[in-house]
C-alpha positions, 0 to 999 in steps of 0.5 A: 900120527901123534899130534900135540893133543895126543902128547900132552903128558909127554910134552909137559914132561919134556918142558919140565925136563928142560927146566930141571934137567935130572935123570928122574925128569928125563926118565919120566919124559921117556915113560910118558912118551912110551905110553903115547907110543903104545898103540903102535906096538906090533905095527909093521912097515908103517909110517909114523909121524910125531909132531910136537914143538914141546919136544924141543923143551920149554920155549925160552924166556921164562923160568930162567930158561933163555935157550933150547939147551936140552933139545939134544938130550931130549932127542936122544930120549925120543930115539930110545923110545922109538927104538924100543918100539920098533927096534934099532933098525928103524929109520928115523928123521928129526925135522926141525922148523926154525926161524931167523933170529929177529923173527924168532925173538918177536914171536917168543916175546909175544907168546910169553907176554900173553901167558906170563907177567913179563915186565920188559919191553921188546928191546930189553927182552931181545938182549936176554934172548940173543943167546938162544936165538941161534936155532941153527946151532940148536939143530947142529948140536942135535945132529952132532948127538944123534947122527949115528941113529937118525937123520936130522933136517931143518926148514927155516920158515921165515921166508917160505910162502908155502904154509904146508911145506914143513908138513909136506916135507915130513910126509915126503920122507915117509912116502905119504901123499900130501896133494889133498892137504888144505891149509887152515887159517892162520893161528897165533897171529899177533894183533897190532897193539896187543903186545903194548897193551899186555905189557901195560897190564903186566906193569899195572897194579892188578893181581895176576888173576885179573891180568890174566882175565883182562888178557883173555877178554882182549883176545876173545874180543878180537876173535869175535870182531874178526869177521868185521873190518880189520880196522875196527877199534884200531886193531889190525893183525900183524903181517905174516912175518910176525907169525909166519904162515900160520905156524906157531913153532919156534923150534918145532920138531917132526919126528918121522919113522918107518916101522920096520917089517917084522 
């Protein structure tokens, strides 16, 4: 299994290619992914699961990116490296997690607002993100591009109560047991009032460094007081539909492959 922490260099290269889609940046992504796959060389008849939302490209809403326009190209590059590792006969599935458009826009706005100096409020930002909000179209384009080489599936997590479903679905494709999995605490949940506060910071006369420090301090304070009453200081976490079931993927991707027997 390869998780985002194992794929930092490849993930960065995937985001960089999405911003600057050139042969050189795509080749660099392939090189970084090949390096991450190297420990699996020589394995036979073994399931391999790769999970990294960055393999869909840079999250839209910054650096001039307003959609997942290069996901299909990155998918081809991923398959190239898997085939180089295990041969053309390898059975591979690309499993995407998606969201309903309105929920995806809210989540994307919050993620970008936390780490960037966005000046637009949510209604303004939503207009620019509408073009990229059709994640089903992203998956469809991937399917049209790689259908001869891999299965392409998707799960919309907007209305799913089972927080483990995307992972258990990926494991089931690989015939790997999942009955002993335990759900972790919700991650990346947006506290009420935080988006408005961060927008005020972004629009202030503070330096970028001061804004970033104030955001970190705010989130650290919320984390420190989380064990107390959820109404303390007026902070209350938004319900799960703003960060569904603890998942942070906007257009997440699981790559599952069964390495062939030699």
